[in-house]
N, C-alpha and C positions, 0 to 999 in steps of 0.2 A: 201643153196644159193638161191634156188628158193622161199622158204619160207621167206627169208629175203627181197628179191625182191618184193615178193607179198604183205609183210606187209608195204614197204617202198611206193609201188603204193597206197595200200588203205589210208595209212597216208597222202599221198598228195592228193588224191582225196577229202578226209574229209576236209583237210586244204582250198581247192580251193572252196567247197561248202560252208564251214562256212565263207571263206572270200567273197564270194557271197552275202550270206545273210546279213554279215555286211553292205556291200555297200547299199543293199536295204533299211535296218534299218536306216541308216544315212542319207538317202534323205530327204532333207528338203521339207515341203509340199508348195504349191503355194497358193496364197489368191486372190479371186476375191470379193472386197467388193462393193455391188451394194446400191447405195442409190439415192431414187428418190425424188422429190421434191413436198412437199404437199399432202400426201396421206394417207388418214385415213384407218386403217385396215378393216374398216367395207365395203370397196370397195371389198374386196377379199372374196371368197368363203370359205376361212380358218376360217375366223372370222365370216362371215355373209353367211349361206346356202342360204339364198333368193337372194343374189346379182346375177344379170344377166351377169356381167363381166366375160368374157373368157380370162384366163390366163394359158394356158396348160403347159407353161415352168415353171412358179412359183409353178403350181400345182405338177409337177414332182420333183421340188426341195423340196416341202412339203412332198410329199408322201415317198420321199428316205431320208428324215433327219428329223429334229425337229422343230415343230413350238412352238414359245412362245406365250403363251395366253396374258401375260401382259409383255409388254415392253413400256417404257415411256422415252420420252425427260425430263430433270428435269424442263426445264422452261426459261423464258427470263426476262430481264429487258428493252428490248425495242421491239417496234412493229415489228421489222424484226426477228421473233422468230427464222428462220432459221440460224441466225447469230451466236448467242451464242449456240445454238443446235450443228452447225458444229465445233465451238470450242471445244465443250465437246466430241465430236466423236473423234476430232483431237488429244486432249491432255489428256482424260481420268479424267479431272479435273471437280470438281462440279460448279454449276451455279454462286456462289458468289466468286470464286477463278479463275476466267479467267483473260486472258490478257487484256489491255485496249481496244484492238482491237475489243473484243465481244460487246463493247458498242458503240465504236466510230470506222467506218471503214476507216476514215482519218488517224487513228494512224497507222503510219508507220515505226516507230522505232523498230528494232529488240528487242525480249522480250526473256530472258532466257528460258522460255518454249518452244519457237519455235523448238529448237534443241532437245527437248524431244516428240516430236509429231510423228504421225505414220511413215511418210517417212523417217524422219531423224533416227528414231529407227532401221527401217529395213535396210536402207542403211548400217549402221554400222555393222549390222549382215550379211552383205554379200548378201543382196538381190537386185534384179533389182526392180525398183519402177517406176510406170507410173501412171498418172492421167488424166482423162477427167471429166468435169463437168460444171455446169454454171459459168458464171463469176460474182462476186460481191457476197455481203452478205454471205461471207464466212469466212475464216481465212486465210489472205494472207501469214502470217509468216510462216504457217504450209504448204500451197499449193506449195511453191517456193522450198520446201525441195525435192520433187519429181524430179526423174533425167529426166523423159519426162513428159512434161506438155502440155495438149490441152485443155485449157478452153474457152468457148464461151457460151453464152445464146441462146438456140435454141427453140423457142415455136411456130413455124409455123408448118402448115400442110403439109409440102413438104419434099422430101427426103434429101435434103441439110440444110433444116432450121428446122428441127425437131429432134426428138429422134434418127433418123438413123445416124445422124451426130455423136453423140457421140459413137454408137456402130462401125462405120466406123473407128474411132481413135483406139479403142481397137482391131479391126480385123486387122489392118494394123500393129499394134506394134506386135501382134502375128506373123503376116506373116513374118516380119523381124527376129525374134527370131528364127522362123522356117528356113528360109533361111541361118541364120548364125550359125544354129545348137548350139543355146544359151542353155546351161544345167544349168544355174545359175537359182536358184527359183525366182519366181517373186511375187509382190505384186502390184495387180491393184486396182485402186480406180476408179471404174466405175460409174460415176454420170450422172444423167439426169436432163434436165431443166424443164421438166413436171412430173405430171399433173398440176403445178403451172399454174394459169392464165397468159398469156391469153391462155385459153384452144383451140387453134387452132388445130382442129383434121384432120387426112388425109380424103379426101373426102368419101372413101369407108367405114372407121371406123365410120365417122359421121353419114352415112346413116344406118350403122347396129344398131346404138342406138337411131335412130331417132332424131338427133340434128342437129343444124345449128349454124354457127358463127355468133351469132346476133350482129349487130352493131348499130341498130337505137334506140337512147333511147326515141322516140317517139312512139314506138309501142313495143308490147310484142311478143315473138317467139311463134310459132304455136306449138299447142301440136300433139303429135304423139304417137300412141299406142306402137312404138318401145322404147320408152323412159323409162327410170327406173320409178318405181313407186316413190311416195314421200317417204323419209326416216321415219321410225317409228315415231322418235321424233321431226318431223317437226313442226314448228309454224310459223305463219306470222310475229310475233314480239317476241323478248325477254321480259320477263315481268319487266325488269328493265334496265336502261341504263349500257353498258358494260364497262363504265368509261373511254373511250379513245376518247375523242373529235376529229372528222376530221380523223379518222381512215380509211387508203386506203382500206383495206381489207373489211370494211363494207359499205363504200360509193362510191367508185370509181372503181371497178372490172368492166372491159369491157364486157358488155353483161348483166349485172346485176344492178350495181349502187346501189340504195336503194330498188330495187323491191325485195320482198319477196312472190310474188304470186305463185300460182301452176304451171303456164306455164314456168316462168322463172327458177324456180328451178328445175323443171324435164328436162329442155332443158340443163341448166347447168351441172347436174348430168350426162345427157347423154354426154356431152363434155368431162366431167372428166374420163368417161369410156372409150370413144374412145382413149384419149391420154394415159391411162393407158394400154389398150390392146396393143397400138403400143409399150410401153416400153416392154411389155413381148415378143413381136415378135423380138425386136431388141436383147433383152437378149437371146432369142433362137439362134440367129445367133453366138453370141459370145461361149455359150456352144457347139453349134455343131463345132465349130472350135477346141476348146480345146479338144474334143473328137476326131476328125481327128488327132490331134497332139500326142495323146495319153497322155494328160496331165489332163484329167479331173478326173481320179480316185484319183489323188494326190493332188487336189484343195480343198480347203475349200472355201465355197460360203456362203456369209452373204447377206441376202437381207433385206433392211429397207427402212424407209423414215426418213427425219429430224424432222418431228412432223406430227399430222395428220390435218384435216381441216373440217369445219363445213357443208359449202353448203347448208343451209337451214335447219340444225339440231337446236333445240332451237331458231329458229329465227334469226340465226347467219350465216355469210358467211365465215369468216376467221378462224385463228389459234390460235387469243389472248384470249383464255378462257380455262378452266380448265376441260371442260366436257370430258368424255372419247373418245369421237370423234375425240378430236383435241390433247389431252394430250397423248394419248396412240400411238403406231407406230406398223405396222407390223415388225416381226422379225421371219426370217426363216434361219437356219443354215443346210448345207448340206456338206458333206466331209467325208475323211477318219476316220473310226472308230466311225462313228455317226450312231447309228442303225436307220433302216427306220421306218417311220410311228409313231414316237413320238409326244406328245403333253404335254408340261409341263406348269406350272404357270408361272415359270420364274422369275417374278418381277424384270427385269432387266432395266437399265437406259441405254441410249446411250453412256455414258461416260464409260460403262463397255467393249466397244468394243476393245479399245487399250489393256487392259491388257489381255484380252482374247486371241486376235491376238498374242501377245508375248507369252503366256502360250502355245498356240497351235503350235508355231515355237519353243519351247524351247529357248526363248530369255529372259533374265532377265528383268523383269518388272522394269521400272524407279521408282525411289522413289518419283517422283514428281506426280505420278499417284494417284488418290484418288477411281478411280472405282474399282470393283471387278472382277476378272476372272471368267468368266462363264463356264471354263472347266468342274467343278465338276458336273454341270446340263448336259453339253454335253455328259458326260461319264455314266451318270445314277447314280452318288452317291448322287444328291440331286435333289428336284424337283423345288426348287426356290433358289435364291440367298440372299433374305432378306425379313424380315417380313414388314417392313413399307416403304412406298414410300411418298415422299415430292415434290410439285409442286409450281411453282412461275409464275404469270403474273404481271408485274408491268411496262409495257412499256407506259402506260398511266398515269394517275393521281395516286398518291401513298397514301398509301401503294400499292394498287391494289388488286390482288387476290392471295389466297394460298390455296393449299389442301394438304390433307395427305390420306393415305389409310392404312387399318389394316385389314387383313381377308376380310370378306364381306363388311365391313364398309367404308364410304368416306364421308369426310368432306369438305366442299368449303367455303370459307370466303372472303366477299368483303368488302373493305374499300376503297371509290373513292369520287371523286368530292367534296374535302374538306368536307367530311362528310355527303354529301347529298345522298350518296348510300352505306348504310351498311347493308348487308345480310349475313345470314347464311344458308346454305344448308347441310342436312343431307340425305345421299343415303344408303340403303341396295343394293349393287350391284347384290348379288344372287338373290333376289326378283325383283330388279328394275335396270336390266343392261343397259336400255336406258336412265336411269335417267329422268323418266317423271316427270315433274312438276305438280302443281294443274291445270295450263291451259291446260294440255292435256286431262284432265277430265276422268282418269281411276278410275274404281269401287273399285280395291283392295286397301286395307288399306296401303300396302307396296309400291305400285306403285306410289310414289309420294315422295315430299320433306317431311322429318320427323322431321326436326329441331323444329317446333311449336307443335309436338305430345307430350304431356306429358308423354306419355308411355315410352318414349325414351329419357328422360331427362337424364338419368344417363349415356346412351351411349354417348349423345351429350357432356356432360361434360367431359367423358373420352377422347373423340376426340379432344375436344378443348385444353385439357391438351397435348396430343399427338403432336398436331400442333405446339404449343409454344415450346415443347421440340426439335422438328425437326428444326424450325427455328433459335433457339439457336445453336444446333449442327452443322448448316450448315452456321452459320456466316450471317444469314438474318439482313441487317441493318435496317430494319423497324420492327414496331410493329402496331398491330390493336388497336382500341378504348377501347377494354374491355380487354386487355392482360396486365399481370402483367410486368412491366418493369424490366428485369434481366440485370444487368451489368456484 
């Protein structure tokens, strides 16, 4: 009898332990998706060791997780590059397969894709969904799918008028969950309105980076030794017209306008870094709250931007180009099961976000999605998700710009202003990561545009063919002056 009682006790104990383990295993992960507005990866030390920007919280995420060397938005068919970019994030669709609202923000009719976007998918999977972000230049049909929405554009250097407002919305949401003892997993879309212009930083951070909120068109901002140095690939002017007449980002950014002098660019870079450090501070508040709630270890955190930005690089100010500073985005992932201190090539698009989130949450990936899950990369099975990357900008005159990369090689092609601007550029990114042009005056043969160098004629032909292949594959409606028309 004693032996039987002992056996029953042991069996019950094992069942209790097994049941407990099962409960732990089936607990769904939380998600904190952080997206900032207009941030080149080269502002961050993870991508530019010479950057003076201090971001201890982003640094910690990177050290404890995975940094994607190469992540890009696929492109845009209008000047508001953030609009199609955010449609791609929300829907997992490629640039030419987006709902009409990606082109026309006045398009308010519901679209079938709306119910296959991040919040709708996670709502159906039993998650609580919350969103805070800038208002406008986004995807209205997807945004309203979130259960809780607090959207406002906040670009001032004050507590209530800047990035702190967005962190406050997330902190209040988490506090309510804590008070109500909510155990349902969450999906939080944590968006910021900065560092997009107007880059009005807080007074203390502006002082740290030697910058001023310049307002006077008739004068130049004052140089300050605390300001960032000029970017490596700074130019006073781009060697040919960007093909978008009256483009706001190039002509009318407050504090810059059409100026590209050293004083203006260094001051504006300082303003950019001041706004970016404030974002890091606000992110830190949310991470601390999650840790206090005991939720941090079970939360995937993705940090990225909707696109990059030039701010003086190549003589440009905006994001309406396909150089690496504007086409690439920072992309850092931290969370359960992701080994610390990893750096991978990645070759990710922002449209890979939704399938990745679904995969990590064990949610069936909707058939409408065209992006790829990054889970094999996050789990160490692969170093990148694709070999070839394709990029678009045709928000100005058509067809505009296209780019393609494979391995170390990158092609950019321009066909604009009714044929007045027709240019081709070829870069080896391993030898020329800053995409120096002849105007930069570098002495190394590889540190320039190689399209006119006869040594690389075969590589140019190969990349031209690859670009056309990608344009056909992605249903690009345009062709360039020297491309074969493929029906």
